C-alpha positions in Angstrom: -0.1 48.0 32.5 2.7 48.3 30.0 3.6 45.5 27.7 7.2 44.9 26.5 7.8 46.1 22.9 9.6 43.8 20.6 11.9 45.5 18.1 11.4 45.2 14.4 14.5 43.1 14.1 13.3 40.6 16.7 9.9 40.4 14.9 11.6 39.6 11.6 13.6 36.9 13.3 10.5 35.4 14.9 8.6 35.5 11.6 11.5 33.9 9.7 11.8 31.1 12.3 8.1 30.5 12.1 8.2 30.4 8.3 11.0 27.8 8.4 9.0 25.7 10.9 6.0 25.9 8.5 8.3 24.9 5.7 9.5 21.9 7.7 6.0 20.8 8.6 4.8 21.3 5.0 7.7 19.1 3.7 6.9 16.5 6.3 3.2 16.4 5.2 4.2 16.3 1.5 6.6 13.4 2.2 4.0 11.5 4.2 1.3 11.8 1.5 3.7 10.9 -1.3 5.0 8.0 0.7 1.3 6.8 1.0 0.7 6.9 -2.7 4.1 5.2 -3.4 3.1 2.4 -1.1 -0.6 1.9 -2.0 -0.8 -1.7 -0.7 0.5 -0.8 2.8 -1.8 0.4 5.5 -1.1 4.0 6.7 -2.6 6.1 9.6 -4.5 8.3 7.2 -6.1 5.2 5.7 -7.8 4.6 9.1 -9.1 8.1 9.1 -10.3 7.7 5.5 -12.0 4.4 6.4 -14.0 6.0 9.2 -15.1 8.9 6.9 -15.9 6.4 4.1 -18.1 4.2 6.2 -19.9 7.2 7.7 -20.7 8.3 4.1 -22.7 5.1 3.6 -24.8 5.8 6.6 -25.2 9.6 5.8 -26.2 8.9 2.2 -28.4 5.9 2.9 -31.7 7.8 2.7 -31.0 8.6 -1.0 -31.2 5.0 -2.3 -29.0 2.0 -3.1 -26.7 3.6 -5.7 -26.1 6.8 -3.7 -25.5 4.7 -0.5 -22.7 2.8 -2.3 -21.3 6.0 -3.7 -21.7 7.8 -0.3 -18.5 6.4 1.1 -16.3 7.6 -1.7 -18.2 10.9 -1.9 -17.7 11.7 1.8 -14.1 10.6 1.6 -13.5 13.4 -1.0 -15.9 16.0 0.6 -14.5 16.1 4.1 -10.9 17.1 3.2 -12.4 19.4 0.5 -14.4 21.2 3.1 -11.3 21.6 5.3 -9.4 22.9 2.3 -12.1 25.5 1.6 -12.3 26.5 5.2 -8.6 27.1 5.5 -8.6 29.0 2.2 -11.4 31.3 3.3 -9.4 31.9 6.6 -6.4 32.8 4.4 -4.4 29.9 5.9 -3.1 28.8 2.5 -0.5 26.4 3.8 -3.1 24.5 5.8 -5.4 24.6 2.8 -2.6 23.1 0.6 -2.0 20.3 3.1 -5.8 19.5 2.9 -5.4 19.4 -0.9 -2.7 16.8 -0.5 -5.3 14.8 1.5 -8.0 15.3 -1.2 -5.6 14.0 -3.8 -4.5 11.1 -1.7 -8.2 10.2 -1.3 -8.8 10.3 -5.1 -5.8 7.9 -5.5 -7.1 5.7 -2.7 -10.5 5.5 -4.4 -8.8 4.8 -7.7 -7.4 1.6 -6.2 -10.8 0.6 -5.0 -12.3 1.3 -8.4 -9.5 -0.7 -10.0 -10.4 -3.7 -7.9 -14.1 -3.6 -9.0 -13.7 -6.5 -11.3 -11.2 -8.8 -9.5 -12.6 -7.9 -6.0 -9.4 -8.9 -4.2 -9.1 -6.0 -1.7 -9.9 -6.9 1.9 -13.2 -5.3 2.9 -14.8 -4.8 6.3 -16.8 -7.9 7.0 -15.2 -9.8 4.0 -18.5 -9.7 2.1 -17.6 -9.5 -1.6 -21.2 -8.5 -2.4 -20.6 -5.2 -0.5 -17.7 -4.1 -2.8 -18.9 -0.5 -3.4 -17.4 0.1 -6.8 -18.3 -3.3 -8.2 -21.9 -2.5 -7.2 -21.8 1.1 -8.5 -20.4 0.1 -11.9 -22.7 -2.9 -12.1 -25.8 -0.8 -11.4 -24.7 1.8 -14.0 -23.7 -0.9 -16.5 -20.1 0.3 -16.7 -18.1 -2.4 -14.9 -16.0 -2.8 -18.1 -14.9 0.8 -17.6 -13.4 0.2 -14.2 -9.7 0.4 -15.4 -10.3 3.6 -17.3 -12.2 5.2 -14.3 -9.5 4.1 -12.0 -6.7 5.7 -14.1 -8.8 8.9 -14.4 -9.2 9.1 -10.6 -5.5 8.5 -10.1 -4.6 11.3 -12.5 -7.1 13.7 -10.8 -5.6 12.8 -7.4 -2.0 13.3 -8.6 -2.8 16.7 -10.1 -4.7 17.8 -7.0 -1.7 16.8 -4.9 0.6 18.7 -7.2 -1.7 21.7 -6.9 -1.4 21.4 -3.1 2.4 21.3 -3.3 2.4 24.2 -5.7 0.1 26.5 -3.5 1.9 25.6 -0.3 5.4 25.9 -1.8 4.5 29.2 -3.4 3.1 30.7 -0.2 6.1 29.6 1.9 8.5 30.9 -0.8 6.8 34.3 -0.7 7.2 34.4 3.1 10.9 33.5 2.9 11.6 36.1 0.2 10.1 38.9 2.5 
């Protein structure tokens, strides 16, 4: 059976169109994640995903003791999008990897808000049990509750720079494709 041959010019047009769709999707993802960090007090779809992962982290890390159980939610919240970012990077799907970096950064910023609330404990929690505030417990156990604001700012900065890295990698890869 013979297959139709697509001319070089047609392939270039298809690849260019595909690149512009990737650019549009990438811009949409960037816009969404930056919207989320500009409106930290609002609830977003990604927060529901993060919450499920966070709560699973407590269960997964429970065999490792009380401190690690409290830390497990935030740890898994960072680890899951990191694993996806690494997977896509290894598969040479750099734009997908950069979108996962946006998610990693958003999670750092999300966790920074939680850490920042460790003293006041005003955030609504599942079950409304203030004694289950992860970061209040983590910082109390490690005798560093007074450092909550500094840790929160540090996590926010890490998240912001990770997101900028995601924007940089994705933008660079798309720009390279457009220039071809």
